[in-house]
C-alpha atoms as a printed R data frame, in Angstrom:
    type eleno elety resid chain resno       x      y      z
1   ATOM     1    CA   MET     A     1   0.000  0.000  0.000
2   ATOM     2    CA   ILE     A     2   1.366  3.388 -1.005
3   ATOM     3    CA   LYS     A     3   1.216  5.985  1.746
4   ATOM     4    CA   GLN     A     4  -0.441  9.188  0.597
5   ATOM     5    CA   SER     A     5   1.198 12.454  1.606
6   ATOM     6    CA   GLU     A     6  -0.721 15.172  3.420
7   ATOM     7    CA   LYS     A     7  -0.064 17.489  0.467
8   ATOM     8    CA   THR     A     8  -1.598 14.998 -1.993
9   ATOM     9    CA   LEU     A     9  -4.638 14.371  0.209
10  ATOM    10    CA   THR     A    10  -5.148 18.106  0.722
11  ATOM    11    CA   LYS     A    11  -5.132 18.666 -3.062
12  ATOM    12    CA   LYS     A    12  -7.735 15.904 -3.545
13  ATOM    13    CA   ILE     A    13  -9.942 17.364 -0.820
14  ATOM    14    CA   LEU     A    14  -9.685 20.896 -2.241
15  ATOM    15    CA   LYS     A    15 -10.582 19.665 -5.730
16  ATOM    16    CA   ALA     A    16 -13.605 17.731 -4.457
17  ATOM    17    CA   LEU     A    17 -14.845 20.565 -2.244
18  ATOM    18    CA   ASN     A    18 -14.553 23.147 -5.012
19  ATOM    19    CA   GLU     A    19 -16.613 20.906 -7.311
20  ATOM    20    CA   LEU     A    20 -19.537 20.957 -4.861
21  ATOM    21    CA   PRO     A    21 -22.299 23.512 -5.516
22  ATOM    22    CA   LYS     A    22 -22.222 26.637 -3.345
23  ATOM    23    CA   THR     A    23 -18.813 25.701 -1.942
24  ATOM    24    CA   LYS     A    24 -15.456 27.477 -1.907
25  ATOM    25    CA   ALA     A    25 -12.344 26.007 -0.293
26  ATOM    26    CA   VAL     A    26  -8.793 27.350 -0.051
27  ATOM    27    CA   LYS     A    27  -5.544 26.005  1.375
28  ATOM    28    CA   ARG     A    28  -3.833 28.046  4.035
29  ATOM    29    CA   GLU     A    29  -0.125 28.383  3.505
30  ATOM    30    CA   ALA     A    30   2.036 27.245  6.411
31  ATOM    31    CA   SER     A    31   3.713 29.941  8.483
32  ATOM    32    CA   ALA     A    32   4.677 30.639 12.066
33  ATOM    33    CA   VAL     A    33   1.904 33.230 12.237
34  ATOM    34    CA   ARG     A    34  -0.838 30.689 11.490
35  ATOM    35    CA   ASN     A    35   0.346 28.121 14.037
36  ATOM    36    CA   GLY     A    36  -2.641 25.966 14.980
37  ATOM    37    CA   GLN     A    37  -4.949 27.130 12.184
38  ATOM    38    CA   ALA     A    38  -6.589 24.487 10.003
39  ATOM    39    CA   ASP     A    39  -5.126 23.511  6.614
40  ATOM    40    CA   ILE     A    40  -8.302 24.254  4.649
41  ATOM    41    CA   THR     A    41 -10.854 27.009  5.134
42  ATOM    42    CA   GLY     A    42 -13.921 27.991  3.169
43  ATOM    43    CA   ALA     A    43 -17.695 27.879  3.086
44  ATOM    44    CA   TYR     A    44 -20.291 25.233  2.288
45  ATOM    45    CA   LYS     A    45 -23.756 26.521  1.415
46  ATOM    46    CA   GLY     A    46 -23.080 29.697  3.365
47  ATOM    47    CA   THR     A    47 -21.531 28.056  6.436
48  ATOM    48    CA   ARG     A    48 -17.840 28.530  7.150
49  ATOM    49    CA   PHE     A    49 -15.667 25.454  7.552
50  ATOM    50    CA   GLU     A    50 -12.236 24.743  8.981
51  ATOM    51    CA   ILE     A    51 -10.635 21.398  8.095
52  ATOM    52    CA   GLU     A    52  -7.366 20.003  9.426
53  ATOM    53    CA   VAL     A    53  -5.882 17.302  7.169
54  ATOM    54    CA   LYS     A    54  -3.816 14.428  8.558
55  ATOM    55    CA   VAL     A    55  -2.455 11.173  7.133
56  ATOM    56    CA   GLY     A    56  -1.429  7.881  8.687
57  ATOM    57    CA   TYR     A    57  -1.146  7.943 12.455
58  ATOM    58    CA   ASN     A    58  -0.686 11.722 12.679
59  ATOM    59    CA   LYS     A    59  -2.949 13.537 15.137
60  ATOM    60    CA   PRO     A    60  -3.875 17.208 15.481
61  ATOM    61    CA   THR     A    61  -1.820 19.231 17.943
62  ATOM    62    CA   LYS     A    62  -3.419 20.827 20.998
63  ATOM    63    CA   LEU     A    63  -3.397 24.188 19.186
64  ATOM    64    CA   GLN     A    64  -5.093 22.654 16.131
65  ATOM    65    CA   THR     A    65  -7.706 20.944 18.289
66  ATOM    66    CA   GLN     A    66  -8.390 24.214 20.115
67  ATOM    67    CA   TRP     A    67  -8.729 26.038 16.773
68  ATOM    68    CA   LEU     A    68 -11.310 23.512 15.529
69  ATOM    69    CA   ASP     A    69 -13.191 23.516 18.848
70  ATOM    70    CA   ASP     A    70 -13.396 27.325 18.850
71  ATOM    71    CA   TRP     A    71 -14.956 27.373 15.377
72  ATOM    72    CA   LYS     A    72 -17.364 24.523 16.183
73  ATOM    73    CA   ALA     A    73 -18.507 26.416 19.282
74  ATOM    74    CA   ILE     A    74 -19.815 29.278 17.148
75  ATOM    75    CA   GLY     A    75 -21.655 27.059 14.670
76  ATOM    76    CA   CYS     A    76 -19.067 26.451 11.966
77  ATOM    77    CA   ILE     A    77 -18.216 23.129 10.361
78  ATOM    78    CA   ALA     A    78 -14.860 22.086 11.792
79  ATOM    79    CA   GLY     A    79 -12.963 18.854 12.051
80  ATOM    80    CA   CYS     A    80  -9.847 16.817 11.447
81  ATOM    81    CA   VAL     A    81  -9.946 14.345  8.545
82  ATOM    82    CA   TRP     A    82  -7.725 11.511  7.335
83  ATOM    83    CA   SER     A    83  -9.471 10.933  3.981
84  ATOM    84    CA   LEU     A    84 -11.651 12.478  1.310
85  ATOM    85    CA   ASP     A    85 -14.565 10.303  2.498
86  ATOM    86    CA   GLU     A    86 -14.254 11.693  6.036
87  ATOM    87    CA   THR     A    87 -14.305 15.214  4.614
88  ATOM    88    CA   MET     A    88 -17.553 14.575  2.757
89  ATOM    89    CA   LEU     A    89 -19.063 12.955  5.870
90  ATOM    90    CA   LEU     A    90 -18.127 16.041  7.907
91  ATOM    91    CA   LEU     A    91 -20.206 18.197  5.551
92  ATOM    92    CA   LEU     A    92 -23.046 15.682  5.284
93  ATOM    93    CA   ASN     A    93 -23.331 15.288  9.063
94  ATOM    94    CA   PHE     A    94 -23.401 19.060  9.515
95  ATOM    95    CA   GLU     A    95 -26.142 19.364  6.899
96  ATOM    96    CA   LYS     A    96 -28.231 16.641  8.597
97  ATOM    97    CA   GLN     A    97 -27.899 18.364 11.979
98  ATOM    98    CA   TYR     A    98 -28.769 21.746 10.447
99  ATOM    99    CA   LYS     A    99 -31.916 20.366  8.785
100 ATOM   100    CA   LYS     A   100 -32.958 18.706 12.046
101 ATOM   101    CA   LYS     A   101 -32.575 22.026 13.903
102 ATOM   102    CA   GLN     A   102 -34.554 23.858 11.219
103 ATOM   103    CA   ARG     A   103 -37.477 21.420 11.549
104 ATOM   104    CA   SER     A   104 -37.569 21.935 15.315
105 ATOM   105    CA   ILE     A   105 -37.901 25.721 15.073
106 ATOM   106    CA   ASN     A   106 -41.485 26.907 15.414
107 ATOM   107    CA   PHE     A   107 -42.434 30.336 14.118
């Protein structure tokens, strides 16, 4: 089995996300200033997302986990993924939760 690099996986995820309707995704460039920020940022159907990409046995750092938790706390889509499938599930699960909340709101 050939191990996929984080760079290769990130490119695949960006391509797939940018092919979705009403979605825009961009890769953040690495720098000391952005320490802890997610690899990919963007919006899906009007909702901001922050996605940290990992491969193999790599795990997010405490700073990365805090970054994702902070964005989740204010209603954004945020998570760490190890595959393209996990990325799509992150969006799908958010959409299911959003629709469930919308049905429970009474006007």
